[in-house]
N, C-alpha and C positions, 0 to 999 in steps of 0.2 A: 504493499500500500504506498508507503514511503517513495518509493521509486515514481508511481503515478503522480504523487504530489511534486516530487522535485521537476518531474518533466512538465508539469503544468505551469509551476513557476518559471521554469527555464523558458518556456514557449512565451509567456507573458512578458519576460524580461527581453527575449529576442525581438517581439513585436514592438516594445516600447523603444528600445535603443537602437536597433539594427535596420529596421524597415525603413525606407524613405517612402513616405505617404505622400500622394498626391494632393497640392493645396486646395483648399475648400473650393475657392472660385474656379478653378480650373476644373475640378471634378462637377462642378454644377453646370459648368458650360458643356462639358461632354455628354452629362446626363442628358441634356437638352438636345444636342445633337443626335446622339443615338434614339431619342424618343422620335424626334422628327423624322428621321430616316426609316424608323420600324412603322410608323403610321404611313409614310409614302410608300413602302415596300408593301404594306398590307393592302393598302388602296389599289396598287398596281396587280396585286395577285388576284383580288376580288374582281377586278374590273377584267382581267383576261378568263377568269373562271365563268364570269357572266357571259362574255362574248363567245367563249367555247360551248357553253351549254345552249346556248341560242343556236349556234352553228351545228351542234349535234341533233337538237330537236329539230330543225329545219329538215336535215339530211334525213332523219327517221321518218319525217312526214312526206318527204318526197318518195321514199323507197315503199311505203306502205300503199 
């Protein structure tokens, strides 16, 4: 049990002293960029799905 506690303490120590964290302002900017591109990409996929669904629907209406 002692080794687990030491591992956790060492992990927190390393996170606190040795990890370089992104500044808060840059992190917020990057989160906004990722959100915008995620929304745009999801809209593009939705649009392509809608168009392809209609194309397939028209195709099956023609062959019936």
